[in-house]
DOZAMI-612017 format. One line per 5 residues: their letters; for each residue x, z, y of C-alpha. Coordinates in Angstrom, 1 decimal. Layout:
BEGIN
A	X,Z,Y; ...
END
This chain:
BEGIN
MKNET	-22.8,10.7,-17.2; -24.0,7.1,-17.6; -24.1,7.2,-13.8; -20.8,8.4,-13.2; -19.3,5.8,-15.9
SFFIK	-21.6,2.9,-14.0; -20.2,4.4,-10.8; -16.4,3.7,-11.8; -17.2,0.4,-13.1; -18.7,-0.4,-9.8
GFKHT	-16.1,0.7,-7.8; -13.6,-1.6,-10.1; -15.7,-4.9,-9.9; -15.8,-4.5,-6.4; -12.3,-3.6,-5.7
AFITL	-11.1,-6.0,-7.9; -13.0,-9.1,-6.6; -11.8,-8.0,-3.0; -8.4,-7.2,-4.2; -8.4,-10.9,-5.6
LSRIS	-9.2,-12.2,-2.0; -6.4,-10.0,-0.7; -4.1,-11.4,-3.2; -4.9,-15.1,-2.2; -4.5,-14.2,1.5
GFIRD	-0.7,-12.7,0.7; 0.1,-15.7,-1.4; -1.1,-17.6,1.5; 1.1,-15.6,3.8; 4.2,-15.7,1.8
IFIAT	3.8,-19.6,1.7; 4.1,-19.7,5.5; 6.9,-17.0,5.4; 8.6,-19.1,2.8; 8.0,-22.7,4.8
FLGAG	8.8,-20.9,8.0; 11.6,-19.1,7.0; 12.9,-20.2,3.6; 14.5,-17.5,1.7; 18.0,-16.5,3.1
IFSDI	19.2,-14.2,5.9; 15.8,-14.4,8.3; 13.6,-13.8,5.7; 16.2,-11.1,4.4; 15.8,-9.4,7.9
FLIAF	11.9,-9.0,8.2; 11.5,-8.2,4.4; 14.1,-5.1,4.9; 12.6,-4.4,8.0; 9.4,-4.1,6.4
KLPNL	10.3,-2.5,2.9; 10.2,1.0,4.8; 6.9,1.2,6.1; 5.7,-0.7,2.7; 7.3,2.2,0.7
FRRIT	5.6,4.9,2.7; 2.7,2.6,2.4; 3.1,3.3,-1.4; 3.5,7.2,-1.3; 0.6,7.6,1.5
AEGAL	-1.6,5.2,1.5; -1.8,4.5,-2.7; -0.2,7.7,-3.7; 0.0,11.4,-3.1; -1.5,11.8,0.2
TSAFL	-4.8,10.2,-0.6; -4.7,11.2,-4.5; -4.2,15.1,-3.0; -6.9,14.8,-0.6; -9.7,12.9,-2.8
PIYTL	-10.3,15.7,-5.5; -10.5,18.6,-3.1; -12.6,16.3,-0.6; -15.1,15.5,-3.4; -15.2,18.9,-4.4
LIQEK	-16.2,20.6,-0.9; -18.9,17.9,-0.8; -20.6,19.1,-4.2; -19.9,22.8,-3.5; -19.9,23.2,0.2
GKSFA	-21.7,20.2,1.6; -21.1,17.4,3.5; -20.6,19.0,7.0; -18.0,21.3,5.5; -16.3,18.6,3.9
NDFFI	-16.3,16.5,7.1; -14.7,19.4,8.9; -11.9,19.9,6.3; -11.5,16.2,6.4; -11.1,16.4,10.5
SFLIK	-8.5,19.2,10.1; -6.6,17.4,7.5; -6.4,14.4,9.8; -5.0,16.4,12.3; -2.5,17.7,10.4
AVFYL	-1.4,14.8,8.8; -1.1,12.6,11.9; 0.6,15.6,13.2; 3.5,15.4,10.2; 3.4,11.5,9.9
SLLLI	4.0,11.3,13.9; 7.2,13.8,13.4; 8.3,11.5,10.5; 8.2,8.2,12.5; 10.1,10.2,15.4
LFELF	12.9,10.9,13.0; 12.8,7.3,11.5; 13.0,5.9,14.7; 16.3,8.1,15.7; 17.8,7.8,12.6
MPFVI	17.1,4.0,11.8; 20.8,3.0,11.8; 21.9,5.2,9.3; 18.3,4.7,6.9; 19.6,0.7,7.2
YILAP	23.2,1.4,6.4; 21.7,2.8,3.0; 18.9,0.4,2.3; 20.9,-2.7,2.7; 24.6,-1.7,2.5
GFANN	26.0,-5.2,1.8; 24.8,-6.2,5.1; 26.7,-3.4,6.7; 29.8,-5.6,7.7; 27.7,-8.2,9.7
DIVTT	27.0,-6.4,12.9; 24.8,-9.7,14.4; 22.6,-9.2,11.2; 22.7,-5.0,10.9; 21.6,-4.8,14.5
QIILL	18.2,-7.2,14.0; 17.2,-5.4,10.7; 17.6,-1.9,13.2; 15.4,-3.7,15.8; 12.6,-5.1,13.8
SRITI	12.6,-1.6,11.5; 12.0,0.3,14.4; 9.1,-1.8,15.2; 7.7,-2.0,11.7; 7.8,1.5,11.0
IFMPL	5.1,2.1,13.4; 2.5,0.6,10.9; 3.2,3.8,8.4; 1.3,6.3,10.1; -1.2,3.7,10.8
ISVVA	-1.8,2.6,7.7; -1.8,6.0,6.1; -4.8,6.9,8.4; -6.5,4.1,7.2; -6.1,4.9,3.8
LLGVI	-7.6,8.5,4.5; -10.5,6.8,6.2; -10.6,4.6,3.3; -11.2,7.7,0.7; -14.3,9.0,2.6
TNVSG	-15.9,5.3,2.2; -14.8,5.0,-1.6; -16.5,8.8,-1.9; -19.9,7.2,-0.1; -19.5,4.1,-2.9
RFWPI	-18.3,1.6,-0.5; -15.1,0.6,-2.2; -14.8,-2.8,0.0; -14.1,-1.8,3.4; -10.5,-0.3,2.6
ALTPI	-9.5,-3.0,0.3; -10.6,-5.6,2.8; -7.9,-4.2,4.9; -4.7,-5.9,3.8; -6.5,-9.1,4.7
ILNGC	-6.3,-8.2,8.0; -2.4,-7.7,7.7; -2.0,-11.1,5.9; -3.9,-12.8,8.4; -1.9,-11.6,11.3
LIISC	1.5,-12.3,9.6; 0.2,-15.8,9.0; -0.4,-16.4,12.6; 2.6,-15.1,13.7; 4.3,-17.5,11.9
YFISD	3.2,-20.3,14.4; 5.3,-18.2,16.9; 8.5,-18.0,15.2; 11.0,-19.3,17.6; 14.5,-21.4,16.7
IDYLR	16.4,-19.1,18.8; 18.2,-17.0,15.7; 18.0,-13.4,17.2; 14.2,-13.6,17.7; 13.3,-15.7,14.6
SLPLA	11.8,-12.8,12.4; 10.5,-10.9,15.7; 6.9,-11.8,15.6; 5.9,-11.2,11.8; 7.2,-7.7,12.8
IASVL	5.3,-7.5,16.0; 2.2,-9.1,14.1; 2.7,-6.3,11.4; 2.1,-3.4,13.9; -0.8,-5.0,15.6
AGFLQ	-2.3,-5.9,11.8; -2.2,-1.8,11.4; -4.1,-1.2,14.9; -6.6,-3.8,13.5; -7.3,-2.0,10.4
LIFMI	-7.7,1.5,12.1; -10.4,-0.1,14.4; -12.0,-1.9,11.5; -12.3,1.7,9.5; -13.4,3.4,12.1
IIIKK	-16.3,0.4,13.0; -17.2,0.4,8.9; -17.6,4.2,9.0; -19.8,4.5,12.4; -22.0,1.4,11.3
FQIFR	-22.8,2.7,7.8; -22.9,6.5,9.1; -20.7,7.7,6.2; -19.0,10.5,8.8; -21.3,12.3,10.7
SKKDD	-19.3,15.1,12.2; -19.4,15.6,16.0; -16.6,16.7,18.0; -18.8,19.7,19.2; -19.9,20.3,15.9
YKNIS	-16.3,20.6,15.0; -15.4,22.6,18.0; -17.8,25.1,17.0; -16.8,25.7,13.2; -17.2,29.4,12.3
NANKI	-14.2,31.6,11.6; -15.8,32.0,8.0; -15.4,28.7,7.8; -12.2,28.2,9.5; -10.4,30.7,7.2
DIKIY	-12.1,28.3,4.1; -10.7,25.4,5.4; -7.1,26.7,5.9; -7.0,27.7,2.2; -8.6,24.3,1.3
LKKTW	-5.9,22.4,3.5; -3.1,24.7,2.0; -4.5,23.4,-1.5; -4.2,19.8,-0.7; -0.9,20.2,0.6
IKFIP	0.6,22.2,-2.1; -1.0,19.3,-4.3; 0.6,16.6,-2.0; 4.1,17.8,-1.9; 4.9,17.2,-5.9
AAFGG	3.0,14.2,-5.9; 5.2,12.8,-2.8; 8.2,14.2,-4.7; 7.0,12.3,-7.7; 6.2,9.1,-6.3
GILQI	8.6,9.1,-3.5; 11.2,9.1,-6.4; 9.7,6.0,-8.1; 9.6,4.3,-5.0; 13.2,4.8,-4.1
NILVD	13.8,3.5,-7.7; 12.2,0.4,-6.2; 14.3,0.4,-3.2; 17.5,0.1,-5.3; 16.6,-3.3,-6.1
TILAS	17.0,-4.4,-2.0; 20.5,-1.7,-2.2; 21.7,-4.0,-4.9; 20.4,-7.4,-3.7; 21.6,-6.8,-0.3
LLGFG	25.6,-6.7,-2.0; 24.7,-10.1,-3.6; 25.0,-12.1,-0.4; 21.8,-14.1,1.9; 18.7,-14.6,0.2
SVSYL	19.0,-12.5,-2.9; 16.7,-9.9,-1.3; 14.2,-12.9,-0.3; 14.4,-14.0,-4.4; 13.4,-10.4,-5.3
YFADR	10.2,-10.4,-3.0; 9.1,-13.7,-3.8; 9.3,-12.9,-7.8; 8.0,-9.5,-6.9; 4.5,-11.0,-5.1
IAQLP	3.6,-13.1,-7.8; 4.3,-10.2,-9.9; 2.2,-8.2,-7.8; -1.0,-10.4,-8.6; -2.0,-8.5,-11.7
LGIIG	-0.7,-5.1,-10.6; -2.6,-5.5,-7.5; -6.0,-6.6,-8.9; -6.1,-5.0,-12.2; -3.9,-1.7,-11.6
IALST	-4.8,-1.0,-7.7; -8.2,-1.8,-8.2; -8.6,0.6,-11.6; -6.4,3.4,-9.8; -8.6,3.3,-6.6
SLLAS	-12.1,3.3,-8.6; -10.9,5.6,-11.2; -9.6,8.3,-9.3; -12.9,8.4,-7.1; -14.8,8.4,-10.4
LSKSI	-12.5,11.2,-11.9; -12.9,13.5,-9.0; -16.6,13.6,-9.7; -15.9,14.2,-13.2; -13.5,16.9,-12.3
ASKNI	-15.9,18.4,-9.7; -18.4,18.8,-12.2; -16.4,20.1,-14.7; -17.5,17.3,-17.4; -14.0,16.7,-19.3
KQFSN	-16.0,14.5,-22.0; -17.0,12.2,-19.3; -13.4,12.4,-18.1; -11.8,11.6,-21.2; -14.6,8.7,-21.5
QLLTS	-13.2,6.9,-18.2; -10.0,7.5,-18.7; -10.0,5.5,-22.0; -12.0,2.7,-20.5; -9.5,2.6,-17.7
FEIGL	-6.4,2.0,-20.3; -8.6,-0.7,-22.2; -9.3,-2.6,-19.1; -5.5,-2.4,-18.3; -4.4,-3.7,-21.4
FFSIP	-6.8,-6.5,-21.7; -5.7,-8.3,-18.6; -2.2,-7.1,-18.3; -0.4,-8.6,-21.5; -1.9,-12.0,-21.1
ASFVL	-0.8,-12.0,-17.4; 2.6,-10.6,-18.5; 2.7,-13.9,-21.0; 1.7,-16.3,-18.5; 4.2,-15.1,-15.8
FFFPD	7.5,-15.3,-18.6; 6.8,-18.4,-20.0; 5.4,-20.7,-16.9; 7.2,-19.0,-14.0; 8.4,-22.4,-12.9
IIISI	5.2,-24.2,-12.3; 3.8,-21.1,-10.8; 6.8,-20.5,-8.2; 7.0,-24.4,-7.2; 3.3,-25.1,-6.5
LFERG	3.0,-21.9,-4.3; 6.7,-21.7,-2.5; 8.4,-25.0,-3.2; 8.1,-26.5,0.2; 9.6,-26.5,3.7
EFGLK	12.7,-24.1,4.1; 12.3,-23.1,0.2; 14.2,-25.8,-1.9; 15.4,-26.2,-5.5; 18.1,-23.6,-5.1
EKNAT	15.8,-20.5,-3.8; 13.1,-21.7,-6.6; 15.7,-21.4,-9.4; 17.2,-18.0,-8.1; 13.1,-16.7,-8.1
IEALK	12.1,-17.8,-11.5; 14.8,-15.5,-13.1; 13.7,-12.4,-11.3; 10.2,-13.1,-11.8; 10.8,-13.6,-15.5
AYSVG	12.2,-10.3,-15.6; 9.6,-8.4,-13.3; 6.9,-9.9,-16.1; 8.1,-7.8,-19.0; 6.9,-4.6,-16.9
IPAFI	3.5,-5.8,-16.2; 1.5,-4.0,-18.6; 3.3,-0.5,-18.5; 3.1,-0.5,-14.8; -0.4,-1.2,-14.9
ILKS	-1.0,1.8,-17.4; 0.9,3.8,-15.5; -1.2,3.0,-12.2; -4.4,3.7,-14.1
END
């Protein structure tokens, strides 16, 4: 039990530290976006376009897809061996890529309809709506890429290496920062470099994870080995695939309801005029600092650790790890909530008040941040 608890604590420390670096790079990215685009029509266009891939990233990369897959993959390593688990992983990955590709095609075809639902406040402005649809058709390509990256992150986490997947957001942030220097003065092209950079980042993240997996020999299954799977193993793999998808569907539905709830802020903000989407975004980014460092770090390390406890049928160890997670979450989240509620003006001034981001944008973002800060402890406990 001591070894499993230390595995969880180690995973939390590593993930929290690298997530902190990731969040710092994310703030630098947001500072660049605020400086170059401000908080108005052009930032709204990109942020709405990036909302969809972010939504499905949370459902797949940080949610249902990985949470359904990881426990079964961990169980198979212990009961069937690493080779069988790897064959199962390849089968699951092929299926996931197929379904994600179909989803991508549907979004590309019906993007105008999706955007009219997501940003109804801009429906009367054909120029803005056309730009959002164009950028959304580009950014949605990020969705299947980051989902595959997340699945590769599962097998690195199970091996005890939590840092590779935690580093991948830094790649995205770096690409977006560099893209700011390519922002054009031409209005209809102004947000385009950011959309292209997000897709490029997805490919770079995928390449990075493949390199890591090969370097540390985390995944040793070869194509020939996969082709030569026995009929008995193929039947077993199909059974476990079915179990995984059965777990995924209700988890995706539940997570999807929560994420669609989050989309409501964009829908309502679009009705308030240009800039409102951006005010909420920049406030949310600050609120996401404790949520990301504590909440995501806890959930990432805890899921891998709890999966091992479930696989070994150690309920006491499972309960102890869950209680430890709650204690860590409350210890950090309550002070963070207090600071963000009472000192938002200082934080926002230091981070964003420069360039195209002025006093008006600052005051509107402050009010949004105060509202977000109240829910931080609850969100962190929910995440863990």
